[in-house]
N, C-alpha and C positions, 0 to 999 in steps of 0.2 A: 385553553389557549385563547388569547385575544386575537381575533381576526384582523389582519392588516388590510385596511381599506385604502385602495389606490387613490381615490378622490381626496381622502383626508390627508394622506401623505403629500400629495401635490399641493393642496391648500396650505398645509403647515410647513412645507419645505423640508419634510423628512425624507429626503431622497436617498440618503445612505441606508436607512432602514428598508426602504422599498427595494433598493438595489440588492441588498443582502438577501432578503426573503425570496425575491423572484429572479435572481441571477440564473442564467441557463447552465451553470456548472455547480457541482456540489461544493458548498462552503460549510466549514465547521469551526467553531471557536472552542478551544480546549484549555483546561486548567489541570495540570498534573495528571494528564492522560484521562481526564474526565470530560465528557462532552457537555459543555455548558449550554451551547445552542448550535443549531444547524439550520440551513435553509431548506426550502421545499425540494430542490433538486437532489440534495444530499439524502434526505429522508426517502424520497421515491427511489433513488438508485439502490438503496439497501432494502426496500420493501417495508419500511416502517412509517408511522406518523411521526411528526417532529416531536410531539410530547413524549412518545415512547423512548426517544433517544436522549432527551435532556437528563443530565446528571447521571448518565450511565457510563461505565468504564468502556474505553475504546476497544478493549479485548473482545467484546461481544461481536465485533465486526470482522474478526479474523477466523480462518478455518479451524484453528485449534488454539487453546490457551498457550500451549507450548510454542507455537509459531509466533504468537504475540510477544511472549517473554523473550524469544530469541532475536526479535528484530526491533523491539520497542525503543532501544537507545540508538539505533542507526541514525546518523545525521546530526547527532547532538554536537559533535565537534564542529562540523561545517556550519551549523546554525550559530554556534558561539563565535566563530571566526568571521563569517560573511553574512549571517542572518538570512540566508537563502538555502533551500534544500529541495531536491526533487528525486523521485525514484519511481519505478513501476513495480507494483506488487499484486499479489493475488489476495482478494478479499472475499468475504462470505455474505451473501444476502440472508434475509430472515428465513427464507425457504430452504436454506442450506446450499443453494447453488453457488458456485465459485466463479469469479470473474476477475479479469485484469483491470487495474486502476493505475492512472498516472496521478501521483501525489506530489503536491508542492506545498512548502511550508514557509512561514514567516513568524518569528518570535517577537512578542512585545517585551520580553525579558531576556535579551541575548546572553546575559551573564549566567542565567539558568534557563536554557531555551525551552524546556517543556513545561515550565511553570505556567506561562500564558502564551498561547500561540493561535494563529489562524491557518487553516489548511484548505487547499482546494483539491477536489477529487474529480477526475474525469473517467468515466466508464469507457474502457477500450474494447468492449465486447464486439463491436462491429468490425473493427480493424484487426483484432487479435482474439479470436474465440478461444475460450479456455479449453485446453486438452487435459483430460483427467490424468493426474500423476499420482503414483503411490507416495506415501510419506518418504520412503527411501529414495525414490526418484527426485523428489523435491529437495531432499538433503544433498544428494549428489549434484544436482543442478546448482544449488546455492553455493556449494563449495567450489564448483567449477567457476562460478561467477566471481568468487573471491580470488581466482587465479591459482588455486591449489592444483598440484599434480595428482594423478591417480594414487601414487604412493602416499602422498601427504593426506589425501582424503581417507585412504584405508586406515592410516594411523589414527586420525581423528574419530572415525566411526568404529574403530576396533573390528574391522573386517579385512578380508584379504585383498591384496592389490588386484587379483584376478576378478573378484566379485565387483569391485568398482568398475573395471573395464567392461564387464557384462552389462552393468546398469548404464554406463556411458553409451555403449552400443545400442541398447534399447531406446535411449533418449534420441540418439541420432536417427534411428529408424522411425520412431514415433513422429518426429518432426520432419522427416524426409530430407535430411541433410547429410553431408559427408564428413563434417568436422565440427569442432567446438565453436569455431568462428561462425560457421553456418547456423549452428544452434542458436547463438545469440542474435544473429541477423533475423532468424525466423521469429524471434521474440520481439520484433519491431525495430531491429537495427540499432538497439541501444547497446552501449558498452557495459562491461561488467560493473563499473562503478555505480550504475544506476539500476541494477537488478537487485532487488531486495534479497539479502542473504539471511539464511536461518542461523548463521553463526554470529555470535556477538563480536562487535568490533571494539 
């Protein structure tokens, strides 16, 4: 990798390049879900060197391939219509640790939003520490975020309504809240439209 020299950038007026590389928030340019380039903050957030991430599939930064597949198209409609998108999601570092991120996106090709896009990633670890959830708890939480009732979740997951209620109660206890609204409030006060779902939209 060619080292970006600050003095050269100032001398040559390459401020955009300097800003991209050294921005204090993670920035990444993607092409069809492939990481084309990222800045230092993005690479450090995930525990990689920039060169390790270039031309890699974005799926490597998700807890599981299944979770990547389930949420990869979220926001496509909104990007196509408004060319802006944001959500908060759980991502995975190189060492396997999971953390909450706020993701914002802008497409260079709104007619096909994921063809070419730029994304910002903010690590929310200090304001929202990650609480370990089982795969089933994440599924239940995601479906609750989509506004599904316990009965609807039970049908989707092919489990009993009572089992969903047990998991919902475990989530409420784990987050120390009394209801689903409190659960989402404990996730940073965001509404369900901006909590990444594991179900495809």
